[in-house]
C-alpha positions as CSV (number, residue, x, y, z in Angstrom):
1,L,-7.4,-5.2,-59.7
2,Q,-5.3,-3.1,-62.1
3,V,-6.6,-0.4,-64.3
4,H,-4.3,0.6,-67.2
5,D,-4.8,3.9,-68.9
6,E,-2.5,6.4,-70.6
7,L,-2.4,10.1,-70.8
8,V,0.0,12.1,-73.0
9,F,1.3,15.5,-71.9
10,E,3.6,17.8,-73.7
11,S,5.9,20.1,-71.9
12,P,9.0,22.3,-72.7
13,V,12.1,20.3,-71.9
14,E,13.1,22.7,-69.1
15,E,9.8,22.1,-67.3
16,V,9.6,18.3,-67.5
17,E,10.5,17.6,-63.9
18,L,8.1,20.2,-62.6
19,A,5.3,18.8,-64.9
20,I,6.0,15.3,-63.6
21,N,5.8,16.3,-60.0
22,I,2.5,18.2,-60.6
23,I,0.9,15.5,-62.7
24,K,1.8,12.7,-60.2
25,M,0.6,14.7,-57.2
26,E,-2.7,15.7,-58.7
27,M,-3.5,12.3,-60.1
28,E,-2.5,10.3,-57.0
29,N,-4.5,12.6,-54.8
30,A,-7.5,13.2,-57.0
31,I,-9.8,11.2,-54.7
32,E,-9.4,9.7,-51.3
33,T,-9.4,5.9,-51.5
34,Q,-8.5,3.0,-49.1
35,V,-6.1,1.7,-51.7
36,P,-3.4,4.1,-52.9
37,L,-3.5,5.3,-56.5
38,L,-0.1,4.9,-58.1
39,V,1.0,6.9,-61.2
40,E,4.0,5.9,-63.3
41,V,5.6,8.5,-65.6
42,G,7.7,7.9,-68.7
43,V,9.4,10.6,-70.6
44,G,10.6,10.6,-74.2
45,D,10.4,12.4,-77.6
46,N,7.6,10.0,-78.6
47,W,5.2,7.5,-77.2
48,L,7.6,4.5,-77.8
49,E,10.5,6.2,-76.0
50,A,8.4,7.1,-73.0
51,H,7.8,3.4,-72.3
């Protein structure tokens, strides 16, 4: 089973790596499951570039 959803975050350029780490950690560990939750992150100036 795959669930696809997208969230868009905005961050100052100098804080992108920190934001990525925080977002991935919080989303992947939001709930304890038997199957790991995996989060993919894309970065760009717009939605198209982030994919």
